[in-house]
C-alpha beads as a LAMMPS data file, in Angstrom:
LAMMPS data file: protein, C-alpha beads

152 atoms
151 bonds

1 atom types
1 bond types

-500.0 500.0 xlo xhi
-500.0 500.0 ylo yhi
-500.0 500.0 zlo zhi

Masses

1 110.0

Atoms # bond

1 1 1 71.880 86.421 -178.471
2 1 1 71.815 90.131 -177.735
3 1 1 68.546 91.686 -176.664
4 1 1 67.369 95.144 -177.618
5 1 1 68.156 96.333 -174.093
6 1 1 71.682 94.907 -174.172
7 1 1 72.373 96.823 -177.399
8 1 1 71.149 100.122 -175.934
9 1 1 73.686 102.913 -175.731
10 1 1 74.944 104.105 -172.348
11 1 1 72.734 107.198 -172.684
12 1 1 69.702 105.011 -173.402
13 1 1 70.554 102.717 -170.473
14 1 1 70.658 105.775 -168.214
15 1 1 67.288 106.934 -169.551
16 1 1 65.791 103.483 -168.906
17 1 1 67.120 103.439 -165.349
18 1 1 65.559 106.854 -164.712
19 1 1 62.233 105.787 -166.237
20 1 1 62.133 102.669 -164.071
21 1 1 62.587 104.639 -160.834
22 1 1 60.574 107.767 -161.732
23 1 1 58.052 108.440 -158.954
24 1 1 54.596 108.080 -160.472
25 1 1 52.792 107.626 -157.151
26 1 1 50.685 110.831 -157.467
27 1 1 49.517 109.745 -160.934
28 1 1 48.686 106.261 -159.693
29 1 1 46.837 107.618 -156.641
30 1 1 44.816 110.048 -158.749
31 1 1 43.611 107.234 -161.001
32 1 1 42.702 105.096 -158.003
33 1 1 40.968 107.889 -156.067
34 1 1 39.428 110.042 -158.804
35 1 1 38.665 107.504 -161.516
36 1 1 38.034 104.650 -159.050
37 1 1 40.161 102.216 -161.024
38 1 1 41.310 99.253 -158.906
39 1 1 44.931 99.551 -157.778
40 1 1 45.873 96.260 -159.447
41 1 1 44.691 97.637 -162.801
42 1 1 46.428 100.982 -162.246
43 1 1 49.668 99.182 -161.402
44 1 1 49.522 97.390 -164.765
45 1 1 48.704 100.671 -166.532
46 1 1 51.743 102.253 -164.881
47 1 1 53.937 99.365 -166.013
48 1 1 52.613 99.809 -169.563
49 1 1 53.318 103.544 -169.436
50 1 1 56.893 102.899 -168.301
51 1 1 57.275 100.360 -171.106
52 1 1 56.047 102.958 -173.594
53 1 1 58.514 105.546 -172.276
54 1 1 61.308 102.988 -172.655
55 1 1 60.116 102.224 -176.178
56 1 1 60.354 105.945 -177.006
57 1 1 63.774 106.224 -175.354
58 1 1 65.111 103.386 -177.495
59 1 1 63.430 104.626 -180.682
60 1 1 63.257 108.431 -180.515
61 1 1 62.660 108.852 -184.248
62 1 1 59.768 106.394 -184.526
63 1 1 56.101 107.137 -183.930
64 1 1 54.382 104.323 -182.050
65 1 1 50.608 104.158 -181.669
66 1 1 49.538 103.476 -178.086
67 1 1 46.684 101.613 -176.373
68 1 1 43.847 103.236 -174.429
69 1 1 44.983 102.101 -170.935
70 1 1 48.496 103.480 -171.490
71 1 1 47.047 106.675 -172.986
72 1 1 44.817 107.141 -169.916
73 1 1 47.827 106.848 -167.591
74 1 1 49.842 109.248 -169.769
75 1 1 46.996 111.797 -169.706
76 1 1 46.940 111.674 -165.923
77 1 1 50.699 112.203 -165.836
78 1 1 50.317 115.257 -168.088
79 1 1 48.007 116.799 -165.475
80 1 1 50.996 116.897 -163.118
81 1 1 52.612 119.481 -165.359
82 1 1 55.700 120.137 -163.231
83 1 1 56.502 116.444 -162.932
84 1 1 55.779 115.837 -166.618
85 1 1 58.157 118.677 -167.502
86 1 1 60.770 117.338 -165.053
87 1 1 60.558 113.964 -166.775
88 1 1 61.427 115.652 -170.056
89 1 1 64.293 117.613 -168.557
90 1 1 65.795 114.763 -166.530
91 1 1 65.123 111.752 -168.748
92 1 1 64.537 112.992 -172.295
93 1 1 67.008 115.882 -172.290
94 1 1 66.321 118.073 -175.286
95 1 1 63.212 116.116 -176.259
96 1 1 59.528 116.658 -175.520
97 1 1 56.824 114.005 -175.612
98 1 1 53.961 115.231 -177.750
99 1 1 50.472 113.810 -177.957
100 1 1 48.682 113.284 -181.237
101 1 1 45.120 112.131 -180.499
102 1 1 42.719 110.545 -182.897
103 1 1 39.527 112.469 -183.532
104 1 1 37.063 109.653 -184.082
105 1 1 36.603 105.897 -184.239
106 1 1 37.534 105.791 -187.927
107 1 1 40.965 107.237 -187.127
108 1 1 41.436 104.697 -184.304
109 1 1 40.513 101.906 -186.690
110 1 1 43.003 103.230 -189.270
111 1 1 45.749 103.445 -186.641
112 1 1 45.249 99.943 -185.242
113 1 1 47.061 98.004 -188.014
114 1 1 50.185 100.134 -187.494
115 1 1 49.883 99.555 -183.751
116 1 1 49.749 95.788 -184.252
117 1 1 52.548 95.841 -186.860
118 1 1 54.899 98.317 -185.133
119 1 1 54.173 98.915 -181.445
120 1 1 53.391 95.386 -180.275
121 1 1 56.355 93.717 -182.044
122 1 1 58.698 96.437 -180.766
123 1 1 57.457 95.862 -177.214
124 1 1 57.914 92.108 -177.640
125 1 1 61.460 92.765 -178.866
126 1 1 62.258 94.685 -175.693
127 1 1 60.214 92.929 -173.009
128 1 1 59.507 89.517 -174.550
129 1 1 56.207 87.990 -175.622
130 1 1 55.165 87.400 -172.014
131 1 1 56.579 90.727 -170.831
132 1 1 53.599 92.813 -171.850
133 1 1 50.089 92.601 -170.437
134 1 1 47.550 92.350 -173.265
135 1 1 44.888 93.813 -170.964
136 1 1 46.978 96.990 -170.985
137 1 1 48.474 96.587 -174.445
138 1 1 45.089 95.844 -175.962
139 1 1 44.516 94.976 -179.604
140 1 1 43.502 98.497 -180.575
141 1 1 45.309 101.835 -180.798
142 1 1 43.920 105.225 -179.823
143 1 1 46.673 107.789 -180.513
144 1 1 50.363 108.608 -180.870
145 1 1 52.788 109.940 -178.296
146 1 1 56.161 110.776 -179.788
147 1 1 59.417 112.500 -178.948
148 1 1 60.215 115.786 -180.646
149 1 1 63.432 117.778 -180.306
150 1 1 63.027 121.023 -178.420
151 1 1 64.877 123.949 -179.935
152 1 1 66.126 126.356 -177.280

Bonds

1 1 1 2
2 1 2 3
3 1 3 4
4 1 4 5
5 1 5 6
6 1 6 7
7 1 7 8
8 1 8 9
9 1 9 10
10 1 10 11
11 1 11 12
12 1 12 13
13 1 13 14
14 1 14 15
15 1 15 16
16 1 16 17
17 1 17 18
18 1 18 19
19 1 19 20
20 1 20 21
21 1 21 22
22 1 22 23
23 1 23 24
24 1 24 25
25 1 25 26
26 1 26 27
27 1 27 28
28 1 28 29
29 1 29 30
30 1 30 31
31 1 31 32
32 1 32 33
33 1 33 34
34 1 34 35
35 1 35 36
36 1 36 37
37 1 37 38
38 1 38 39
39 1 39 40
40 1 40 41
41 1 41 42
42 1 42 43
43 1 43 44
44 1 44 45
45 1 45 46
46 1 46 47
47 1 47 48
48 1 48 49
49 1 49 50
50 1 50 51
51 1 51 52
52 1 52 53
53 1 53 54
54 1 54 55
55 1 55 56
56 1 56 57
57 1 57 58
58 1 58 59
59 1 59 60
60 1 60 61
61 1 61 62
62 1 62 63
63 1 63 64
64 1 64 65
65 1 65 66
66 1 66 67
67 1 67 68
68 1 68 69
69 1 69 70
70 1 70 71
71 1 71 72
72 1 72 73
73 1 73 74
74 1 74 75
75 1 75 76
76 1 76 77
77 1 77 78
78 1 78 79
79 1 79 80
80 1 80 81
81 1 81 82
82 1 82 83
83 1 83 84
84 1 84 85
85 1 85 86
86 1 86 87
87 1 87 88
88 1 88 89
89 1 89 90
90 1 90 91
91 1 91 92
92 1 92 93
93 1 93 94
94 1 94 95
95 1 95 96
96 1 96 97
97 1 97 98
98 1 98 99
99 1 99 100
100 1 100 101
101 1 101 102
102 1 102 103
103 1 103 104
104 1 104 105
105 1 105 106
106 1 106 107
107 1 107 108
108 1 108 109
109 1 109 110
110 1 110 111
111 1 111 112
112 1 112 113
113 1 113 114
114 1 114 115
115 1 115 116
116 1 116 117
117 1 117 118
118 1 118 119
119 1 119 120
120 1 120 121
121 1 121 122
122 1 122 123
123 1 123 124
124 1 124 125
125 1 125 126
126 1 126 127
127 1 127 128
128 1 128 129
129 1 129 130
130 1 130 131
131 1 131 132
132 1 132 133
133 1 133 134
134 1 134 135
135 1 135 136
136 1 136 137
137 1 137 138
138 1 138 139
139 1 139 140
140 1 140 141
141 1 141 142
142 1 142 143
143 1 143 144
144 1 144 145
145 1 145 146
146 1 146 147
147 1 147 148
148 1 148 149
149 1 149 150
150 1 150 151
151 1 151 152
């Protein structure tokens, strides 16, 4: 049986390899030092963020709602603007990750069914049922991050 990863194109495989080795140490350290989140929790958040980036790499035309812990890590990465831009240039060539936040709890509640019907099954398809941490990939969505082509 072929897995989603085994069916990935060579370009997608290259993107995944780059995502897996991308240096996110400054982001991780900022969360540990500034937000005082335990390193074990931050490590799981980082893994979830990498999984989300891989999900986007494999499905560039699909919008996937994201969980709060992954969103928090992504926000911290955005603060490192040069590195965030380098990620786009070196991994997602020609694409930019955009953030589409929810405004209130009602919007989060409306987004959650799509999260549970689209994001979680897609992650299971890539990483397996036991391959995602449900403390990071919680049962509730907070926003979208999606890839958009950049016209130069």
